[in-house]
C-alpha positions as CSV (number, residue, x, y, z in Angstrom):
1,M,130.8,137.3,43.8
2,T,129.7,140.0,46.2
3,T,127.0,140.2,48.8
4,C,124.2,142.8,48.8
5,N,126.4,145.2,50.8
6,G,129.2,145.0,48.2
7,Q,131.5,142.9,50.3
8,M,133.0,139.5,49.4
9,P,131.3,136.6,51.3
10,S,133.5,134.9,53.9
11,A,134.9,131.4,53.4
12,K,132.5,130.2,56.1
13,D,129.5,131.7,54.2
14,Q,130.6,130.1,51.0
15,A,131.1,126.7,52.7
16,T,127.7,126.9,54.3
17,K,126.1,127.7,51.0
18,I,127.9,124.7,49.3
19,L,126.8,122.3,52.1
20,R,123.2,123.6,52.0
21,E,123.1,122.9,48.2
22,L,124.6,119.4,48.7
23,E,121.9,118.7,51.3
24,R,119.3,119.9,48.8
25,A,120.7,117.6,46.1
26,E,120.6,114.7,48.5
27,D,117.0,115.4,49.3
28,E,116.1,115.5,45.7
29,L,118.1,112.5,44.4
30,V,118.5,109.8,47.1
31,G,116.0,107.1,46.6
32,K,115.1,108.1,43.1
33,A,115.1,105.5,40.3
34,V,117.5,106.6,37.5
35,V,119.2,105.3,34.4
36,L,122.8,106.3,33.6
37,T,123.7,107.3,30.0
38,D,125.7,104.0,29.8
39,G,122.6,101.9,30.5
40,K,123.1,101.1,34.1
41,A,119.9,101.5,36.2
42,G,119.1,101.6,39.8
43,T,118.3,103.8,42.8
44,V,120.5,106.6,43.9
45,E,122.1,105.6,47.2
46,S,124.2,108.7,47.9
47,V,125.3,112.1,46.6
48,I,129.0,112.9,46.9
49,L,130.8,116.2,46.4
50,D,134.0,115.2,44.7
51,N,136.7,117.9,44.7
52,A,138.0,116.9,41.3
53,H,134.8,116.0,39.5
54,G,131.9,117.9,41.3
55,L,128.6,116.3,42.2
56,R,128.5,112.6,41.8
57,V,126.0,109.8,42.7
58,T,126.3,106.2,43.7
59,I,123.7,103.7,42.4
60,A,122.5,100.7,44.3
61,G,123.9,97.5,42.8
62,H,126.8,99.2,40.9
63,D,130.3,99.9,42.1
64,G,131.6,103.5,41.6
65,A,130.2,107.0,41.4
66,W,129.0,108.9,38.4
67,P,128.6,112.6,37.5
68,V,125.1,113.8,38.2
69,S,125.0,114.9,34.6
70,T,125.0,111.3,33.4
71,I,121.7,110.3,35.1
72,K,118.2,110.4,33.7
73,F,115.1,109.9,35.9
74,R,113.1,106.8,35.1
75,E,109.9,107.7,33.3
76,R,106.8,106.0,34.7
């Protein structure tokens, strides 16, 4: 990955971008009603960036954290 001037972004720039995207994911997901692919349902309590597994969510009323790819938004 290079910047518009052809140079590699610094570690600080990359970390800032990751944290900005995490904050955006939190804004979009926290408080939303979801259903997990295993049938558990609830409201997203938090979004976690897991070094080993990527973006994960915690669901109110359920222990654990699940990959964001396993949630579906509840249809109204």
